[in-house]
PAMI-113922 format. One record per residue: residue in one letter; x, z, y of N, C-alpha, C in turn. Coordinates in nm, 4 decimals, decimal comma. Layout:
<dotors>
{dotor A {X Z Y} {X Z Y} {X Z Y}}
...
</dotors>
This chain:
<dotors>
{dotor M {7,5097 12,2313 10,2052} {7,6475 12,2758 10,2127} {7,7249 12,2422 10,0845}}
{dotor I {7,6686 12,2778 9,9712} {7,7356 12,2521 9,8439} {7,7492 12,1024 9,8207}}
{dotor F {7,6449 12,0256 9,8549} {7,6507 11,8810 9,8360} {7,7569 11,8175 9,9255}}
{dotor A {7,7715 11,8693 10,0452} {7,8748 11,8173 10,1361} {8,0136 11,8417 10,0778}}
{dotor Q {8,0338 11,9590 10,0185} {8,1631 11,9898 9,9570} {8,1889 11,8988 9,8372}}
{dotor L {8,0851 11,8736 9,7572} {8,1007 11,7845 9,6419} {8,1333 11,6427 9,6867}}
{dotor R {8,0654 11,5934 9,7918} {8,0946 11,4595 9,8433} {8,2372 11,4528 9,8973}}
{dotor A {8,2800 11,5570 9,9684} {8,4158 11,5598 10,0230} {8,5187 11,5605 9,9108}}
{dotor R {8,4898 11,6351 9,8046} {8,5825 11,6422 9,6922} {8,5926 11,5066 9,6224}}
{dotor R {8,4770 11,4388 9,6034} {8,4783 11,3054 9,5432} {8,5525 11,2065 9,6299}}
{dotor A {8,5338 11,2179 9,7623} {8,6041 11,1281 9,8550} {8,7536 11,1532 9,8462}}
{dotor S {8,7908 11,2801 9,8402} {8,9323 11,3150 9,8306} {8,9920 11,2592 9,7017}}
{dotor K {8,9180 11,2726 9,5916} {8,9666 11,2208 9,4641} {8,9815 11,0690 9,4708}}
{dotor A {8,8868 11,0027 9,5350} {8,8938 10,8571 9,5490} {9,0139 10,8162 9,6331}}
{dotor V {9,0441 10,8911 9,7371} {9,1596 10,8617 9,8228} {9,2889 10,8793 9,7440}}
{dotor I {9,2991 10,9865 9,6681} {9,4196 11,0113 9,5869} {9,4356 10,9009 9,4828}}
{dotor E {9,3263 10,8608 9,4192} {9,3321 10,7516 9,3217} {9,3785 10,6216 9,3880}}
{dotor Q {9,3314 10,5959 9,5089} {9,3698 10,4746 9,5814} {9,5194 10,4772 9,6127}}
{dotor I {9,5690 10,5913 9,6586} {9,7118 10,6046 9,6902} {9,7950 10,5867 9,5630}}
{dotor L {9,7539 10,6522 9,4553} {9,8272 10,6385 9,3293} {9,8246 10,4938 9,2810}}
{dotor G {9,7120 10,4271 9,2959} {9,7037 10,2861 9,2576} {9,8022 10,2003 9,3347}}
{dotor E {9,8174 10,2281 9,4630} {9,9151 10,1557 9,5454} {10,0575 10,1822 9,4967}}
{dotor I {10,0856 10,3066 9,4620} {10,2191 10,3437 9,4142} {10,2493 10,2728 9,2819}}
{dotor V {10,1548 10,2768 9,1899} {10,1752 10,2131 9,0592} {10,1973 10,0626 9,0768}}
{dotor A {10,1143 10,0001 9,1588} {10,1286 9,8552 9,1816} {10,2648 9,8226 9,2426}}
{dotor A {10,3096 9,9034 9,3378} {10,4401 9,8798 9,4010} {10,5530 9,8954 9,3002}}
{dotor S {10,5410 9,9923 9,2107} {10,6477 10,0163 9,1124} {10,6526 9,9102 9,0038}}
{dotor R {10,5482 9,8292 8,9943} {10,5428 9,7249 8,8908} {10,5637 9,5849 8,9469}}
{dotor R {10,6111 9,5751 9,0703} {10,6366 9,4425 9,1268} {10,7386 9,3689 9,0401}}
{dotor P {10,7056 9,2478 8,9973} {10,7961 9,1725 8,9102} {10,9367 9,1537 8,9685}}
{dotor A {10,9492 9,1418 9,0992} {11,0813 9,1206 9,1606} {11,1754 9,2382 9,1359}}
{dotor L {11,1223 9,3571 9,1202} {11,2081 9,4727 9,0923} {11,2795 9,4555 8,9583}}
{dotor Y {11,2099 9,3955 8,8648} {11,2655 9,3778 8,7309} {11,3447 9,2488 8,7200}}
{dotor A {11,3013 9,1454 8,7888} {11,3700 9,0159 8,7812} {11,4885 9,0121 8,8770}}
{dotor A {11,4639 9,0236 9,0057} {11,5705 9,0087 9,1055} {11,6669 9,1268 9,1066}}
{dotor L {11,6127 9,2495 9,0907} {11,6993 9,3677 9,0992} {11,7435 9,4196 8,9628}}
{dotor Q {11,7001 9,3539 8,8587} {11,7427 9,3831 8,7215} {11,7136 9,5260 8,6761}}
{dotor A {11,6067 9,5853 8,7297} {11,5656 9,7167 8,6793} {11,5202 9,6975 8,5347}}
{dotor P {11,5509 9,7920 8,4477} {11,5139 9,7768 8,3071} {11,3616 9,7751 8,2900}}
{dotor D {11,3101 9,6707 8,2293} {11,1664 9,6572 8,2069} {11,1321 9,7188 8,0711}}
{dotor R {11,1486 9,8503 8,0675} {11,1186 9,9310 7,9493} {11,0419 10,0534 7,9981}}
{dotor V {10,9967 10,1361 7,9062} {10,9214 10,2562 7,9430} {11,0025 10,3430 8,0381}}
{dotor D {11,1304 10,3646 8,0077} {11,2121 10,4501 8,0946} {11,2356 10,3857 8,2312}}
{dotor G {11,2542 10,2559 8,2359} {11,2718 10,1865 8,3633} {11,1466 10,1928 8,4490}}
{dotor R {11,0325 10,1789 8,3866} {10,9056 10,1880 8,4606} {10,8836 10,3297 8,5127}}
{dotor F {10,9198 10,4290 8,4310} {10,9104 10,5677 8,4775} {10,9996 10,5875 8,6005}}
{dotor E {11,1213 10,5361 8,5941} {11,2143 10,5519 8,7063} {11,1589 10,4899 8,8345}}
{dotor L {11,1021 10,3710 8,8239} {11,0498 10,3049 8,9439} {10,9214 10,3701 8,9939}}
{dotor L {10,8403 10,4197 8,9032} {10,7208 10,4934 8,9459} {10,7614 10,6227 9,0155}}
{dotor T {10,8590 10,6923 8,9593} {10,9118 10,8142 9,0204} {10,9679 10,7852 9,1596}}
{dotor L {11,0421 10,6780 9,1707} {11,1027 10,6393 9,2981} {10,9958 10,6147 9,4049}}
{dotor H {10,8964 10,5337 9,3733} {10,7922 10,4990 9,4704} {10,7042 10,6199 9,5050}}
{dotor A {10,6697 10,6994 9,4036} {10,5887 10,8193 9,4294} {10,6671 10,9183 9,5154}}
{dotor G {10,7948 10,9334 9,4854} {10,8780 11,0246 9,5638} {10,8855 10,9850 9,7106}}
{dotor L {10,8880 10,8560 9,7374} {10,8921 10,8097 9,8765} {10,7616 10,8420 9,9499}}
{dotor V {10,6495 10,8239 9,8824} {10,5213 10,8581 9,9453} {10,5112 11,0088 9,9665}}
{dotor L {10,5532 11,0866 9,8686} {10,5502 11,2323 9,8837} {10,6424 11,2779 9,9964}}
{dotor R {10,7542 11,2109 10,0121} {10,8467 11,2407 10,1231} {10,7753 11,2200 10,2567}}
{dotor R {10,6991 11,1105 10,2680} {10,6256 11,0835 10,3916} {10,5166 11,1874 10,4152}}
{dotor L {10,4426 11,2207 10,3104} {10,3370 11,3208 10,3253} {10,3949 11,4560 10,3656}}
{dotor K {10,5076 11,4916 10,3070} {10,5731 11,6184 10,3423} {10,6124 11,6186 10,4898}}
{dotor A {10,6612 11,5063 10,5397} {10,7006 11,4969 10,6808} {10,5797 11,5097 10,7736}}
{dotor L {10,4635 11,4630 10,7279} {10,3428 11,4723 10,8100} {10,2901 11,6150 10,8176}}
{dotor G {10,3041 11,6920 10,7089} {10,2607 11,8311 10,7073} {10,1099 11,8470 10,7188}}
{dotor G {10,0651 11,9700 10,7324} {9,9235 12,0012 10,7477} {9,8414 11,9533 10,6297}}
{dotor L {9,7371 11,8762 10,6570} {9,6488 11,8212 10,5546} {9,7275 11,7379 10,4529}}
{dotor A {9,8338 11,6750 10,4980} {9,9145 11,5914 10,4089} {9,9779 11,6738 10,2969}}
{dotor D {10,0053 11,8023 10,3212} {10,0609 11,8875 10,2163} {9,9634 11,9002 10,0990}}
{dotor A {9,8356 11,9197 10,1302} {9,7339 11,9291 10,0255} {9,7192 11,7956 9,9534}}
{dotor M {9,7244 11,6868 10,0293} {9,7169 11,5547 9,9668} {9,8355 11,5324 9,8736}}
{dotor A {9,9534 11,5750 9,9168} {10,0734 11,5584 9,8350} {10,0589 11,6329 9,7029}}
{dotor Q {10,0064 11,7557 9,7076} {9,9882 11,8326 9,5851} {9,8870 11,7658 9,4929}}
{dotor E {9,7784 11,7165 9,5496} {9,6788 11,6450 9,4688} {9,7375 11,5181 9,4081}}
{dotor L {9,8222 11,4511 9,4842} {9,8865 11,3296 9,4341} {9,9804 11,3608 9,3179}}
{dotor V {10,0580 11,4676 9,3295} {10,1466 11,5089 9,2199} {10,0633 11,5437 9,0969}}
{dotor N {9,9545 11,6189 9,1170} {9,8687 11,6543 9,0041} {9,8161 11,5290 8,9344}}
{dotor R {9,7702 11,4329 9,0119} {9,7143 11,3099 8,9551} {9,8229 11,2253 8,8875}}
{dotor L {9,9426 11,2224 8,9473} {10,0544 11,1481 8,8893} {10,0888 11,2033 8,7507}}
{dotor F {10,0929 11,3355 8,7381} {10,1274 11,3934 8,6088} {10,0132 11,3805 8,5076}}
{dotor L {9,8897 11,3725 8,5545} {9,7799 11,3386 8,4636} {9,7969 11,1947 8,4134}}
{dotor H {9,8440 11,1074 8,5023} {9,8733 10,9683 8,4637} {9,9825 10,9655 8,3561}}
{dotor F {10,0884 11,0439 8,3764} {10,1950 11,0516 8,2764} {10,1393 11,1037 8,1432}}
{dotor D {10,0576 11,2081 8,1503} {9,9966 11,2662 8,0310} {9,9146 11,1614 7,9569}}
{dotor D {9,8286 11,0906 8,0298} {9,7461 10,9858 7,9681} {9,8331 10,8791 7,9021}}
{dotor T {9,9379 10,8378 7,9702} {10,0265 10,7338 7,9167} {10,0934 10,7794 7,7878}}
{dotor L {10,1424 10,9035 7,7866} {10,2074 10,9555 7,6658} {10,1096 10,9624 7,5485}}
{dotor R {9,9881 11,0042 7,5778} {9,8876 11,0122 7,4711} {9,8518 10,8731 7,4188}}
{dotor E {9,8427 10,7757 7,5094} {9,8158 10,6381 7,4667} {9,9284 10,5837 7,3795}}
{dotor M {10,0493 10,6347 7,4021} {10,1643 10,5921 7,3222} {10,1656 10,6615 7,1853}}
{dotor G {10,0725 10,7569 7,1647} {10,0597 10,8203 7,0350} {10,1322 10,9522 7,0193}}
{dotor H {10,1764 11,0126 7,1278} {10,2457 11,1419 7,1173} {10,1453 11,2542 7,0926}}
{dotor S {10,1870 11,3529 7,0149} {10,1026 11,4684 6,9853} {10,0958 11,5614 7,1059}}
{dotor D {10,0071 11,6609 7,0998} {9,9949 11,7575 7,2092} {10,1280 11,8259 7,2379}}
{dotor I {10,1967 11,8678 7,1337} {10,3258 11,9356 7,1515} {10,4282 11,8384 7,2088}}
{dotor G {10,4294 11,7164 7,1586} {10,5214 11,6144 7,2090} {10,4946 11,5826 7,3550}}
{dotor V {10,3667 11,5722 7,3918} {10,3301 11,5447 7,5311} {10,3788 11,6582 7,6202}}
{dotor S {10,3558 11,7819 7,5766} {10,3971 11,8984 7,6562} {10,5474 11,8989 7,6816}}
{dotor K {10,6254 11,8745 7,5774} {10,7719 11,8726 7,5917} {10,8164 11,7587 7,6835}}
{dotor R {10,7572 11,6421 7,6648} {10,7962 11,5267 7,7463} {10,7562 11,5461 7,8932}}
{dotor L {10,6378 11,6052 7,9165} {10,5955 11,6287 8,0549} {10,6897 11,7251 8,1273}}
{dotor K {10,7380 11,8253 8,0559} {10,8342 11,9176 8,1170} {10,9622 11,8436 8,1556}}
{dotor A {11,0105 11,7603 8,0652} {11,1313 11,6817 8,0943} {11,1056 11,5831 8,2073}}
{dotor M {10,9880 11,5219 8,2078} {10,9544 11,4274 8,3138} {10,9439 11,4991 8,4485}}
{dotor G {10,8909 11,6193 8,4478} {10,8822 11,6978 8,5716} {11,0197 11,7277 8,6286}}
{dotor R {11,1109 11,7715 8,5428} {11,2485 11,7983 8,5884} {11,3120 11,6702 8,6426}}
{dotor A {11,2940 11,5611 8,5705} {11,3512 11,4330 8,6136} {11,2899 11,3890 8,7466}}
{dotor F {11,1585 11,3987 8,7576} {11,0892 11,3564 8,8796} {11,1409 11,4324 9,0010}}
{dotor Y {11,1428 11,5637 8,9921} {11,1855 11,6436 9,1080} {11,3351 11,6292 9,1357}}
{dotor G {11,4156 11,6187 9,0315} {11,5593 11,5997 9,0507} {11,5903 11,4682 9,1194}}
{dotor R {11,5273 11,3628 9,0739} {11,5500 11,2311 9,1345} {11,4984 11,2263 9,2775}}
{dotor S {11,3775 11,2795 9,2983} {11,3209 11,2798 9,4339} {11,4114 11,3538 9,5307}}
{dotor T {11,4680 11,4636 9,4868} {11,5598 11,5418 9,5707} {11,6867 11,4625 9,6002}}
{dotor A {11,7425 11,3984 9,4982} {11,8665 11,3209 9,5174} {11,8436 11,2028 9,6111}}
{dotor Y {11,7324 11,1311 9,5931} {11,7048 11,0155 9,6786} {11,6787 11,0597 9,8227}}
{dotor A {11,6042 11,1680 9,8389} {11,5746 11,2179 9,9745} {11,7029 11,2611 10,0450}}
{dotor A {11,7917 11,3281 9,9734} {11,9176 11,3728 10,0343} {12,0011 11,2529 10,0800}}
{dotor A {12,0073 11,1494 9,9975} {12,0839 11,0290 10,0341} {12,0196 10,9586 10,1537}}
{dotor L {11,8868 10,9523 10,1563} {11,8177 10,8907 10,2702} {11,8368 10,9739 10,3971}}
{dotor D {11,8311 11,1060 10,3840} {11,8515 11,1936 10,5002} {11,9924 11,1796 10,5563}}
{dotor D {12,0895 11,1611 10,4672} {12,2294 11,1430 10,5093} {12,2546 11,0051 10,5682}}
{dotor G {12,1624 10,9131 10,5450} {12,1838 10,7745 10,5884} {12,2995 10,7108 10,5132}}
{dotor S {12,3146 10,7475 10,3856} {12,4274 10,7020 10,3055} {12,3833 10,6009 10,1999}}
{dotor P {12,3955 10,4707 10,2303} {12,3595 10,3700 10,1295} {12,4419 10,3829 10,0014}}
{dotor A {12,5687 10,4219 10,0138} {12,6538 10,4356 9,8948} {12,6056 10,5495 9,8057}}
{dotor R {12,5672 10,6610 9,8666} {12,5175 10,7760 9,7898} {12,3842 10,7407 9,7232}}
{dotor L {12,2983 10,6695 9,7955} {12,1699 10,6278 9,7395} {12,1927 10,5294 9,6247}}
{dotor A {12,2811 10,4321 9,6436} {12,3106 10,3340 9,5384} {12,3676 10,4035 9,4146}}
{dotor A {12,4514 10,5051 9,4337} {12,5083 10,5785 9,3204} {12,3989 10,6520 9,2431}}
{dotor A {12,3065 10,7167 9,3147} {12,1967 10,7880 9,2484} {12,1059 10,6896 9,1736}}
{dotor L {12,0778 10,5761 9,2355} {11,9940 10,4751 9,1708} {12,0645 10,4140 9,0496}}
{dotor A {12,1939 10,3903 9,0614} {12,2707 10,3353 8,9487} {12,2628 10,4300 8,8292}}
{dotor R {12,2811 10,5576 8,8565} {12,2793 10,6591 8,7505} {12,1397 10,6716 8,6872}}
{dotor N {12,0363 10,6801 8,7715} {11,9024 10,7091 8,7201} {11,8257 10,5856 8,6737}}
{dotor V {11,8239 10,4815 8,7521} {11,7450 10,3627 8,7181} {11,8167 10,2765 8,6149}}
{dotor Y {11,9465 10,2559 8,6363} {12,0220 10,1642 8,5505} {12,0994 10,2334 8,4397}}
{dotor G {12,1099 10,3652 8,4434} {12,1861 10,4372 8,3420} {12,3335 10,4044 8,3456}}
{dotor A {12,3842 10,3739 8,4654} {12,5240 10,3327 8,4818} {12,6046 10,4440 8,5476}}
{dotor A {12,7348 10,4371 8,5307} {12,8245 10,5367 8,5886} {12,8307 10,5272 8,7408}}
{dotor G {12,8078 10,4107 8,7940} {12,8135 10,3916 8,9389} {12,7618 10,2555 8,9776}}
{dotor P {12,7506 10,2311 9,1078} {12,6965 10,1037 9,1559} {12,7755 9,9818 9,1079}}
{dotor A {12,9057 9,9975 9,0865} {12,9870 9,8835 9,0427} {12,9434 9,8327 8,9053}}
{dotor S {12,8918 9,9233 8,8207} {12,8484 9,8819 8,6875} {12,6968 9,8569 8,6798}}
{dotor A {12,6300 9,8609 8,7957} {12,4861 9,8309 8,8029} {12,4653 9,7312 8,9160}}
{dotor P {12,4698 9,6021 8,8856} {12,4658 9,4988 8,9898} {12,3483 9,5081 9,0865}}
{dotor G {12,2343 9,5589 9,0414} {12,1181 9,5660 9,1294} {12,1094 9,6920 9,2133}}
{dotor A {12,1985 9,7895 9,1923} {12,1860 9,9202 9,2583} {12,1972 9,9111 9,4101}}
{dotor G {12,2890 9,8318 9,4609} {12,3034 9,8181 9,6061} {12,1816 9,7538 9,6691}}
{dotor A {12,1306 9,6500 9,6046} {12,0102 9,5832 9,6553} {11,8895 9,6755 9,6442}}
{dotor L {11,8814 9,7539 9,5365} {11,7714 9,8494 9,5216} {11,7805 9,9568 9,6299}}
{dotor A {11,9013 10,0004 9,6622} {11,9194 10,0989 9,7695} {11,8711 10,0430 9,9037}}
{dotor S {11,8995 9,9176 9,9304} {11,8507 9,8536 10,0537} {11,6988 9,8472 10,0551}}
{dotor Y {11,6414 9,8125 9,9416} {11,4955 9,8076 9,9267} {11,4343 9,9452 9,9536}}
{dotor V {11,4923 10,0489 9,8934} {11,4415 10,1855 9,9104} {11,4503 10,2284 10,0569}}
{dotor A {11,5615 10,1989 10,1218} {11,5767 10,2341 10,2637} {11,4729 10,1617 10,3492}}
{dotor S {11,4437 10,0353 10,3163} {11,3427 9,9613 10,3929} {11,2037 10,0202 10,3699}}
{dotor L {11,1749 10,0628 10,2481} {11,0465 10,1267 10,2202} {11,0340 10,2588 10,2935}}
{dotor D {11,1410 10,3370 10,2914} {11,1392 10,4673 10,3584} {11,1122 10,4505 10,5077}}
{dotor A {11,1759 10,3515 10,5692} {11,1539 10,3255 10,7126} {11,0102 10,2805 10,7383}}
{dotor A {10,9567 10,1951 10,6529} {10,8192 10,1471 10,6705} {10,7190 10,2604 10,6493}}
{dotor L {10,7417 10,3446 10,5497} {10,6523 10,4575 10,5249} {10,6543 10,5576 10,6403}}
{dotor A {10,7692 10,5726 10,7053} {10,7814 10,6673 10,8167} {10,6904 10,6305 10,9335}}
{dotor A {10,6479 10,5064 10,9399} {10,5611 10,4614 11,0494} {10,4124 10,4737 11,0153}}
{dotor I {10,3794 10,5120 10,8925} {10,2389 10,5188 10,8516} {10,1799 10,6534 10,8944}}
{dotor P {10,0715 10,6491 10,9730} {10,0096 10,7737 11,0205} {9,9211 10,8385 10,9130}}
{dotor M {9,8935 10,9636 10,9322} {9,8107 11,0410 10,8395} {9,6745 10,9764 10,8189}}
{dotor E {9,6181 10,9179 10,9231} {9,4849 10,8590 10,9142} {9,4769 10,7515 10,8052}}
{dotor E {9,5844 10,6755 10,7866} {9,5833 10,5720 10,6831} {9,5763 10,6333 10,5438}}
{dotor F {9,6444 10,7450 10,5251} {9,6381 10,8131 10,3958} {9,5006 10,8764 10,3770}}
{dotor A {9,4548 10,9490 10,4771} {9,3316 11,0278 10,4670} {9,2058 10,9429 10,4532}}
{dotor T {9,2060 10,8240 10,5093} {9,0865 10,7401 10,5068} {9,0861 10,6385 10,3934}}
{dotor G {9,1895 10,6386 10,3112} {9,1941 10,5448 10,1998} {9,2357 10,4052 10,2398}}
{dotor R {9,2962 10,3909 10,3571} {9,3422 10,2595 10,4022} {9,4907 10,2379 10,3746}}
{dotor F {9,5541 10,3324 10,3077} {9,6974 10,3214 10,2794} {9,7256 10,2012 10,1909}}
{dotor R {9,8223 10,1222 10,2330} {9,8743 10,0112 10,1538} {10,0247 10,0300 10,1465}}
{dotor F {10,0777 10,0222 10,0254} {10,2216 10,0431 10,0085} {10,2947 9,9282 10,0767}}
{dotor P {10,3933 9,9600 10,1623} {10,4693 9,8515 10,2272} {10,5403 9,7654 10,1232}}
{dotor S {10,5633 9,6402 10,1577} {10,6247 9,5493 10,0607} {10,7741 9,5730 10,0446}}
{dotor G {10,8422 9,6164 10,1472} {10,9871 9,6358 10,1360} {11,0582 9,5026 10,1216}}
{dotor S {11,1861 9,5037 10,1432} {11,2673 9,3832 10,1353} {11,3446 9,3836 10,0051}}
{dotor I {11,3134 9,2876 9,9188} {11,3827 9,2782 9,7893} {11,4779 9,1597 9,7948}}
{dotor A {11,6077 9,1903 9,7964} {11,7115 9,0871 9,7944} {11,7815 9,0954 9,6586}}
{dotor A {11,7982 8,9859 9,5947} {11,8544 8,9835 9,4599} {12,0030 9,0140 9,4577}}
{dotor G {12,0396 9,0897 9,3501} {12,1805 9,1112 9,3113} {12,2727 9,1707 9,4137}}
{dotor G {12,3943 9,1941 9,3694} {12,5043 9,2360 9,4554} {12,4855 9,3697 9,5227}}
{dotor D {12,5940 9,4199 9,5786} {12,5915 9,5447 9,6546} {12,5652 9,5122 9,7993}}
{dotor H {12,4798 9,5931 9,8586} {12,4446 9,5763 9,9986} {12,4732 9,7032 10,0744}}
{dotor D {12,5839 9,7640 10,0518} {12,6173 9,8908 10,1181} {12,6560 9,8543 10,2563}}
</dotors>
């Protein structure tokens, strides 16, 4: 009995690691930085990782049941990833703690804003949120890639909505590629 629980826990950890690996790889696609002009800096990478993780968590939340537990484990692992990254960058324990709190607020705030725009079916609202958060711009007009990024996010959200729980639970999840079109507004 105990060994079965330990094997299940290890399998669960392996599945969460696999999902997180897919999210990280998707957030580091070179086209996001080249074609969509996302800032290729620490803050830009955080924004894109937050964006991709938030989309997967949105899908898991919609699935409910077992997916809720997976979502919580994924969030826990994501923030351990953030912690490890900050420590590798040389931040002290106190510095890591302060930054993780700020990152948590940013993560949940952005995820909420993106989900609301996707729920509304509002490309303009999504582009505005992405312009503000990813590009640090006042609006989509001052962030040339925001409209194209909004189209990309909407395509990912639609593709993720078709992924069944079994793909997540069995470790067969592969992050959809999404459609990356360079430049301009695509509202």
